[in-house]
C-alpha atoms as one frame of an Amber mdcrd trajectory, in Angstrom:
protein
  42.288 -34.240  -9.156  44.055 -31.630 -11.239  42.484 -28.270 -11.929  42.559
 -25.880 -14.859  40.482 -22.924 -13.872  41.747 -19.776 -15.548  38.566 -17.773
 -16.145  40.023 -15.482 -18.824  38.819 -17.465 -21.830  36.093 -16.431 -24.242
  33.620 -19.030 -25.459  33.137 -18.839 -29.241  29.685 -17.541 -30.177  28.738
 -20.806 -31.899  29.259 -22.666 -28.588  26.982 -20.437 -26.467  24.134 -22.993
 -26.394  26.544 -25.649 -25.114  27.867 -23.207 -22.522  24.356 -22.523 -21.245
  23.778 -26.265 -20.701  26.900 -26.791 -18.575  27.929 -25.703 -15.060  30.755
 -23.165 -14.581  33.270 -25.982 -14.038  33.271 -29.503 -15.454  35.462 -32.570
 -15.033  37.013 -34.155 -18.109  39.259 -37.161 -18.682  42.617 -35.583 -19.473
  46.251 -35.293 -18.487  48.887 -32.596 -18.546  51.791 -33.259 -20.910  54.144
 -32.569 -17.978  53.883 -30.926 -14.561  54.931 -27.496 -15.848  52.996 -27.735
 -19.095  50.272 -25.526 -20.471  49.403 -28.379 -22.866  46.604 -30.728 -21.946
  45.698 -33.992 -23.684  41.969 -34.694 -23.581  40.932 -38.347 -23.837  38.186
 -39.176 -26.280  36.201 -42.404 -26.379  34.269 -44.340 -29.028  30.557 -45.155
 -28.760  28.661 -46.776 -31.621  31.673 -46.200 -33.863  31.775 -42.439 -33.215
  34.185 -40.453 -31.032  32.908 -38.419 -28.085  34.301 -36.524 -25.120  32.822
 -37.437 -21.740  32.090 -34.389 -19.581  31.100 -34.712 -15.940  29.153 -32.081
 -14.037  31.211 -32.472 -10.859  33.823 -34.596  -9.112  31.227 -36.919  -7.556
  29.705 -37.684 -10.964  33.182 -38.291 -12.388  34.241 -40.643  -9.576  30.997
 -42.649  -9.701  30.793 -42.969 -13.480  34.470 -43.560 -14.277  34.966 -46.204
 -11.553  36.599 -49.367 -12.890  37.566 -47.824 -16.238  41.273 -47.352 -15.572
  40.897 -43.565 -15.951  40.113 -42.844 -12.296  43.308 -40.803 -11.824  42.845
 -38.723 -14.996  40.062 -36.375 -13.926  40.789 -32.706 -14.541  38.407 -30.054
 -13.243  38.349 -27.268 -15.801  36.598 -23.957 -16.185  33.879 -24.579 -18.770
  34.746 -21.427 -20.725  38.367 -22.589 -20.948  37.293 -26.077 -22.025  34.990
 -24.802 -24.764  37.565 -22.265 -25.956  39.961 -25.082 -26.904  37.378 -27.113
 -28.819  37.686 -27.018 -32.613  34.032 -27.626 -33.360  32.383 -30.814 -34.546
  33.027 -32.641 -31.262  30.283 -34.532 -29.484  30.203 -34.032 -25.727  28.317
 -36.546 -23.629  27.490 -35.060 -20.252  27.531 -37.627 -17.434  27.746 -40.569
 -19.864  27.391 -43.157 -17.098  24.596 -41.339 -15.310  20.855 -41.898 -15.360
  20.200 -39.288 -18.063  23.289 -38.658 -20.219  23.007 -35.598 -22.430  24.590
 -35.316 -25.875  25.827 -31.898 -27.004  27.086 -31.624 -30.568  29.410 -28.652
 -30.918  28.888 -26.884 -34.230  31.824 -26.244 -36.526  33.395 -22.837 -36.040
């Protein structure tokens, strides 16, 4: 699994409630544009006709819930502050979407 863990990012004030609900690091479905890149492409999914970003609380949750999807090799562990700092606002995050109690977090617009 790839990692993106630079801790020097500031979470926008409007995302503080989302930040409080998440661990310090999360796993997302994403890929680097190339091995030397600072650009990351985050995979979104559609549920009930609406896009969402799956967010997993750890590697074990990712591996269990993503199994059989074809995205098993696209897990990126990322510092939560970094992840939230690149969100535009208006995204829906579903935490552990394949788990027993998935949690929806709607990021407010900036």
